[in-house]
DRENMIKOL-775317 format. One record per residue (C-alpha): x, y, z; residue in one letter. Coordinates in steps of 0.1 Angstrom, whole numbers, padded with zeros to 4 digits, always signed. Example, Ala and Ser with C-alpha at 12.3 -4.5 7.8 and 13.67 -1.06 7.14 Angstrom:
2
+0123-0045+0078A+0137-0011+0071S
// end
This chain:
115
+0976+0869+1131M+0993+0850+1103Y+1026+0852+1085C+1029+0873+1053R+1027+0843+1030Q+0995+0830+1046Q+0979+0864+1043L+0988+0864+1006A+0975+0828+1002D+0941+0838+1018F+0939+0868+0995N+0941+0844+0965A+0911+0824+0977V+0888+0853+0983V+0868+0847+0951P+0862+0811+0963L+0851+0822+0997L+0828+0848+0981D+0811+0819+0964E+0803+0805+0998H+0791+0839+1011D+0821+0839+1035T+0843+0868+1045K+0879+0870+1059I+0892+0895+1084V+0928+0896+1096A+0941+0913+1128L+0975+0926+1134S+0992+0940+1166A+1013+0962+1144D+1005+0999+1142D+0985+1014+1113R+1015+1024+1091D+1033+0991+1095T+1002+0972+1088T+0993+0993+1058Q+1029+0989+1044S+1025+0951+1047M+0990+0952+1030V+1004+0973+1002D+1035+0952+0998G+1015+0920+0996L+0988+0936+0974R+0961+0925+0998L+0928+0938+0987G+0904+0910+0991G+0898+0915+1029Y+0904+0939+1057P+0935+0938+1078V+0928+0955+1111L+0957+0970+1130H+0968+0980+1165S+0953+0950+1183A+0957+0949+1220D+0975+0916+1224T+0965+0911+1260E+0928+0917+1252R+0929+0894+1221V+0945+0868+1243H+0917+0872+1270E+0889+0870+1244L+0902+0842+1221T+0930+0823+1239G+0955+0834+1213A+0990+0827+1225I+1013+0857+1232I+1050+0855+1227E+1062+0875+1257P+1093+0889+1241D+1087+0909+1219P+1050+0907+1227G+1034+0894+1195F+1004+0871+1190L+1010+0837+1175H+0989+0826+1145A+0953+0820+1155T+0926+0812+1131G+0888+0808+1134F+0860+0797+1112V+0827+0812+1126L+0792+0800+1120R+0767+0825+1107P+0755+0830+1143D+0790+0840+1154G+0799+0809+1173T+0832+0792+1167V+0830+0762+1144A+0867+0756+1140H+0897+0771+1159A+0934+0766+1153V+0962+0779+1176Y+0998+0776+1164A+1032+0786+1179T+1051+0778+1147G+1047+0774+1110P+1031+0739+1113I+0994+0735+1121G+0980+0768+1110R+0946+0772+1094L+0952+0772+1057T+0930+0785+1029P+0923+0749+1018V+0914+0738+1053D+0892+0769+1057T+0873+0761+1025L+0868+0725+1035R+0855+0736+1069S+0831+0761+1053I+0819+0736+1027E+0813+0710+1055S+0794+0734+1076L+0772+0746+1047Q+0766+0710+1037R+0760+0694+1071W+0754+0722+1095G
// end
């Protein structure tokens, strides 16, 4: 649920995340073909980008903010602990305040160092 540039930025840090035994998954509300076109255009290959997300269900489960017209999810990012609980969550309705690759790496390094 991030803009195209951020998806590309995360793709660039996949090797660093692999060193921390960490995986990325992205989720899009776009249909399969639109999502695949974006993945191909950005040359994303380091992590899966899931498609056809039910925006209402994602909102219910995560608190992600929905823009009612045209019905898209605003950027929402999570760092999960190995047990699946949320260690870090970021909700943004604009380009400022999103979870960046650098922030993600810092969060993971801190969790792995201090628990």
